[in-house]
N, C-alpha and C positions, 0 to 999 in steps of 0.2 A: 139246189152245188149244193155240196154234201157236208159235213162238219164235223170233224177228226173232233175225237172229241178222246182227250190223254187217258188211257187206265193207268194205275201207277201199281206195280209187281211189288207182291205182297210174301210175304212169309209167315207163318205157325211157329212161335216159339213155343217150344213142349216142355216150357218150364215153367214161363208165366200164362204160357195158352194165349196171350193175347198175337193178336193179328197184325205187321210188322212191316214198314212198307220199304226194301230192295234199295240198295244204296251203291248207289251206280258209280260216287268217285273216294276213290279210295278201297274198297274194300266191297263187298258186302253186305254184311250186318249184322250176319250168322254168324254160325261152323252149323259141320254138320257131323252126327256118329251114328249108328245103327238103329237110333231109337230115331235118329230125324235132326231138327232145324232147332238149335238154341240160338238164343242175344247175346250180341257181346255183352251186354249190364247183366245179365243171367252166368255169362261162362262163370267175367267178375265175379261170380259171387259163390258159383261155383266150385270155380281154386280156392279163393276166401278158406269156405267153408273145410274143402282136404286137407287143406295147411292145420286148422285147427284142430280136425278132427287123428290127427299124423301120431302114425306110434311111436317107440327111435326105433331104425332102420329106415324106415320108407321112404322113400328114394320121388324126387320132384325132377322137371327139370323149365326151367323157365328160362329170363335175360336179366342180365347183370347189361342196368342201362346204363349211357351218363350222356343228359344234354347236352349240343353243341354250347359252349361259351360257360354251363356252369359246372361247379367244383365239384356236385358230386353223383355218387351213382345210386339207384335203387334198381331192387327187385323185382320189374314186371313180368305178366304175363301177354303174351302173345296178340292179342285184342287191344292191350292197358288198360281197360277195365280197373285193374287187380294191381298193385302198387306197394312196395314196404314201406316207404317216403324213403327219407337223407337219412345214405347208412354209409360209415367207414368199413373200404375197402384195402387191405391188406396187397399190397404186389411184389411179387416174391419173381426166380424165378424158375424155370421147368428147361431139360434140355435137350427137350424138344419144341417145342414149341415159341419159348426164351424168357415169355411170360405168364404167369398164371399169378392169378388176381383168386383170392379169400375172399370171403362177406359173411359174417354171422347177424341174426335178423330174429327177433322172434314175433309169433303171430299165437295172442290167445294165450296161453298156456305151456305151447309148446316150441322152443330153439331150435334154430336149424342153419348147418356154415354147408354153405356153397362156395363152389371153384367152377373159374373159368382158363381155360389154356388158350394163349394167346390173345395174339390185336386184330386177328382174320377173321374176328365167331363177339355176337354174345352172348353164347348158348352158358348157361349154370347149370349144373353136372349140384342140387339141392340136397342135401340129406338129414333127417329132423332125432336131433342130436339130446344127449341127454340131462337134464338143466345140471350146470352147477354150481 
């Protein structure tokens, strides 16, 4: 009688150089680019470093999210491994999307302004702005 051996599928993260298991529940556990696979934790670190090292005028795309039942917003990356914490959002009006959400936040020494258009998306268009 043969016994089945459970082999866990793994991937190698090009940033932390670790072999990690593939997450089968709700995502893979990694993102992929031309250089290889990067684990979600390292993606959060790289996203934060990119914002900390940004120059005035640099653009980024992240997500403006509000948890169900919570009364605050946060800007986060796509796997949710980096976020700004609680933010104030100014809700205004837009001629096409109906609503516009503006948010300002700081990462390191850099200040940012982000805008999300409409209620049917969380995409936040972010730009590094000069300090006030």
